[in-house]
C-alpha positions, 0 to 999 in steps of 0.5 A: 500500500502507498500512503501520503501523510500531509500536515498543514495549518489552515486559516479556518477548518470549516472553510478548508473542509468545504473545499476538501469535500468539493475536491472528492471526485478529483482526488478519487480520479487521481488515485486516492483510495481512502483517507483519514482526517485528524487534528491536533488536540490543542489546535483545530486548524492544525490538520493531518490528512492521511490517505491511501493511494493507487501509487505514489506517482499518482499522488505526487502528480496530483499534489504537485499539480498547478490545479491543486496548488490553486485549490490549496490557496483558496482553502487557506492552507499554510505550508503543507508538508507532504510525506510519501510512504510505502507500507511495510506492515500492518496489524491489529492488536 
Protein backbone atom coordinates (compact mmCIF):
# COMPACT_ATOMS: atom_id res chain seq x y z
CA UNK A 1 0.00 0.00 0.00
CA UNK A 2 1.07 3.55 -0.73
CA UNK A 3 0.18 6.35 1.66
CA UNK A 4 0.56 10.10 1.89
CA UNK A 5 0.75 11.97 5.17
CA UNK A 6 0.05 15.69 4.90
CA UNK A 7 0.47 18.02 7.86
CA UNK A 8 -0.62 21.60 7.47
CA UNK A 9 -2.21 24.55 9.17
CA UNK A 10 -5.33 26.12 7.70
CA UNK A 11 -6.87 29.55 8.19
CA UNK A 12 -10.23 28.09 9.23
CA UNK A 13 -11.14 24.41 9.38
CA UNK A 14 -14.77 24.82 8.17
CA UNK A 15 -13.60 26.68 5.04
CA UNK A 16 -10.85 24.15 4.36
CA UNK A 17 -13.22 21.20 4.92
CA UNK A 18 -15.76 22.55 2.43
CA UNK A 19 -13.05 22.81 -0.26
CA UNK A 20 -11.70 19.35 0.70
CA UNK A 21 -15.16 17.82 0.29
CA UNK A 22 -15.71 19.57 -3.05
CA UNK A 23 -12.47 18.02 -4.33
CA UNK A 24 -13.53 14.44 -3.53
CA UNK A 25 -14.11 13.47 -7.15
CA UNK A 26 -10.81 14.85 -8.41
CA UNK A 27 -8.98 13.13 -5.54
CA UNK A 28 -10.65 9.84 -6.42
CA UNK A 29 -9.90 10.24 -10.14
CA UNK A 30 -6.26 11.00 -9.28
CA UNK A 31 -5.92 7.73 -7.34
CA UNK A 32 -6.84 8.41 -3.72
CA UNK A 33 -8.46 5.27 -2.31
CA UNK A 34 -9.22 6.25 1.28
CA UNK A 35 -8.40 8.96 3.79
CA UNK A 36 -8.45 9.93 7.44
CA UNK A 37 -8.54 13.45 8.78
CA UNK A 38 -7.12 14.27 12.17
CA UNK A 39 -6.43 17.46 14.02
CA UNK A 40 -4.07 18.44 16.74
CA UNK A 41 -5.63 18.09 20.18
CA UNK A 42 -4.91 21.72 21.04
CA UNK A 43 -5.40 23.39 17.62
CA UNK A 44 -8.49 22.83 15.44
CA UNK A 45 -6.71 24.42 12.46
CA UNK A 46 -3.68 22.10 12.52
CA UNK A 47 -4.80 19.29 10.20
CA UNK A 48 -3.35 15.88 9.42
CA UNK A 49 -4.60 14.21 6.22
CA UNK A 50 -3.56 10.55 5.96
CA UNK A 51 -4.56 8.83 2.73
CA UNK A 52 -4.06 5.63 0.75
CA UNK A 53 -3.22 5.93 -2.95
CA UNK A 54 -3.13 3.70 -6.00
CA UNK A 55 0.51 4.75 -6.48
CA UNK A 56 2.92 7.31 -5.09
CA UNK A 57 3.50 8.62 -8.61
CA UNK A 58 -0.22 9.39 -8.90
CA UNK A 59 -0.18 11.08 -5.50
CA UNK A 60 2.86 13.22 -6.33
CA UNK A 61 1.43 14.21 -9.70
CA UNK A 62 -1.83 15.23 -8.01
CA UNK A 63 -0.39 17.11 -5.03
CA UNK A 64 2.18 18.94 -7.16
CA UNK A 65 -0.28 19.92 -9.91
CA UNK A 66 -0.93 23.63 -10.55
CA UNK A 67 -4.66 22.95 -10.11
CA UNK A 68 -4.15 21.65 -6.58
CA UNK A 69 -1.78 24.47 -5.68
CA UNK A 70 -4.62 26.87 -6.51
CA UNK A 71 -7.17 24.78 -4.59
CA UNK A 72 -4.92 24.80 -1.50
CA UNK A 73 -4.53 28.57 -1.79
CA UNK A 74 -8.31 29.03 -1.95
CA UNK A 75 -8.75 26.71 1.04
CA UNK A 76 -6.38 28.73 3.22
CA UNK A 77 -3.69 26.07 3.52
CA UNK A 78 -0.40 27.26 5.01
CA UNK A 79 2.88 25.49 4.10
CA UNK A 80 1.79 21.86 3.69
CA UNK A 81 4.30 19.14 4.46
CA UNK A 82 3.88 16.07 2.22
CA UNK A 83 5.35 12.75 3.31
CA UNK A 84 5.11 9.88 0.81
CA UNK A 85 5.09 6.45 2.49
CA UNK A 86 5.17 2.79 1.49
CA UNK A 87 3.55 0.40 3.94
CA UNK A 88 5.79 -2.35 5.21
CA UNK A 89 3.47 -3.88 7.80
CA UNK A 90 0.01 -3.53 9.25
CA UNK A 91 -1.71 -5.16 12.21
CA UNK A 92 -4.49 -5.01 14.72
CA UNK A 93 -3.98 -5.66 18.42
